[in-house]
Residue, then its C-alpha position, 0 to 999 in steps of 0.5 A: m307369822k313373819v314380819g320381815e325376818k322376825y316371827y310374830r304372834s299378834i299378842w304375846q306377854d313380856e317375859e321380863d314383866p308379868g304385868s304387861v302384854h304386847v300387841i301389834d297396833q293395827r291402826k298404824l298398819p300398813l304405814s308403820f309397824e308398831v307394838m303396843t304395851l298393855r298394862s291395865v284392864a283400861e288399856v285393854y278395853d281401849a285397845i279392843r274398843d278403838m280397834a287397835v286389835r281386831g278380829a274375833p279370836l284375837i279380841g277374845a285372847v286380848a280380853a283374857w289378858g285383860v282379866y288377868l291384868s284386872f286381877l293384878e290391879h285388884g289382887s295385889g292388896p288385902d282382899r277376900d274371895v266371894a265367900g268372904r274368906e281370906v285369900k292368898y293371891g299369886p305374885d303381883r307385878n313385883g313377884t310378891i305374894k300377897q295375903g288377902a283380907g278386905r275387898d271382894v276381888y272377884s266382884l271387882v274383876a267381874r265388874d271389869a270383865e263386864r266392861l270388857r264384854s261390852a267393848r265389841p258386842t257382836a264378836v262372841n269370842l270376846a264374851w267366851a274368853v272373858d267368861y272362861m277367865t272369870a270361871v278360872l278366877k272363881s275357882i282358883p284366885d291366883a295370878t300365876v294360874l290366871r296367867r297360865a290360863a291366858e297363855g293356854l287360851c292363846d296357844e289353843e287359839a293358834e292351834r285352832s287356826r292351824l287346824i282350820g287351815e288344814n281342814g280348809l286346804p283340801l278345798i283349794e287343792a281340789i280346785s287346783s286339781k280341777k284347773g290342772g294346777d292353774v291359779v286358784n282365785i280366792l276372794t276374801h272380805c275384811n281381815a281374817g288372817w293372822l292379825a285377826c287371830v293369834d296366828f295363822g288366821t281363819a279364812l286366810a289360814p287355808v290360803y297360807l297353807a296352800h301357798d306354802k305347799g306350792i299351790k298357785v293361789h291368788v287372792w282378791v282383797d276387798e278394801t272393806r269399808p268403813r275401816n279399810q281392813g282389807s287394804r290395810l291389814t289383809a293386803w299387808e299380810l299377804v304381801n309380807h307372806g309373798v302370796p299373790c293378791t290384788l286389792i279391789t274396791d269394796n263392791a267389785g266382787g260381784h263383777l269379778m264373779q260374773n266374769g268367772k274370775v273367782d273360784i271360791v269365796l273365803v270369809g271369817c266370822d264374828r258370831a255364828t248362830a246355831s242355825g248356821d247364819i254368820a255375822n261378819k264385817t258389813g258387806t259379807y252378805l252382798k258377797a254371799l248373794a253374788a256368789h250364790d247368783n254366780g254358782v261360786p262356793f262361799y265358805s266361812a271359816l271360824p273356830v267352834s268357839t265362835f258358835d253361839l248356840s244360845i241363838d238360832r235366828p239372825e235377828q238375835i245377833e246384836i249388830e254393832e254400830r260404830n262412830a260416824d267419823e269412821v265414815r266421815r273422815i280418813g286420816g283426820v280429813n273430811i271426805a263427806p259434807e259437814g253435818i251429814r248423818v251417818s249410819n255405820y253398821g260394823f257387821d251384817v248377817t249372812p243367812a245359812r241358805l247362802i253358805t256352802g259350808l263352815i270350815t272349823d277346827r274340827g272339820i267342815c260342816r253344812a250351815d244347818k243346826e243338825s250339822i253344827i250341833k254334831m260338829v260341836s258336841 
């Protein structure tokens, strides 16, 4: 997507420095647009954990580069593979080929990989990307191969988001047609745009495609507590792209639906069960309840990599509880009494019965086990 006159993805490698990767520091938006350079697996972990990068697809992509950077750290000296065999590694930071004999690099990288997995436990894309990269490493312990695997994962993630947009676009087109070309009012929660992915987004991908096609759209943007990702990220994205939008308080969505001002709800997803329940930013469940009560279609958009087919019940999803200061303070300023106890759940789970459909890169399916298995198989 464009920021000003320049095209950006949310993550890209420095072509002149194979030992670093660039990301947009989302903590600084919308006040300033700043690029972070990550040069170590520790910096990748901190960027994910501290939410400098956010969104299930993006943190998976960042973690993939984290595995690559871990290999550069551990694989640039004498090492052996998991079978104890001498291993010839790919280029280190200086482009030098190293011959191994000594440490078990795979175990060292696997240790870093487990730490990366723990940075944001609810989002399944994180674990999926880490597992993918460690499998590549185990098969071919070579830096060039790992770099290409991370690049390929990012390219594929961007393409999946584009396809989600293509598959969700007909929903908006149908509403526009039914309204005789009048404005389609879309409500979204949290950030599921290009900042949350590598490009395009998930829930916002159909919105961008519809707007670019000339369809009149308007987005109600929930501010989204506790980190204000709607007001800070979603609104910033939409304004930059020229999409008409209105920022609303976090719990105003139900009022808008009651008064016929929402045509469709589009949200993202951090993990979906095999039965079609979705974990998304806390407050999503309440939007789904309001949509159900008012007959408003409610869709979740996600790549198929966000399905966790190993679980089929909502209670099996680990819900991340975040630092209390994210609620107590804004910009370092206290907005609550000192010493107040805080419960800061980052996500909630919307049951499948409240979901009209799931928009994926392979099409739209019902939120039930039979449809999901057919979709991903």
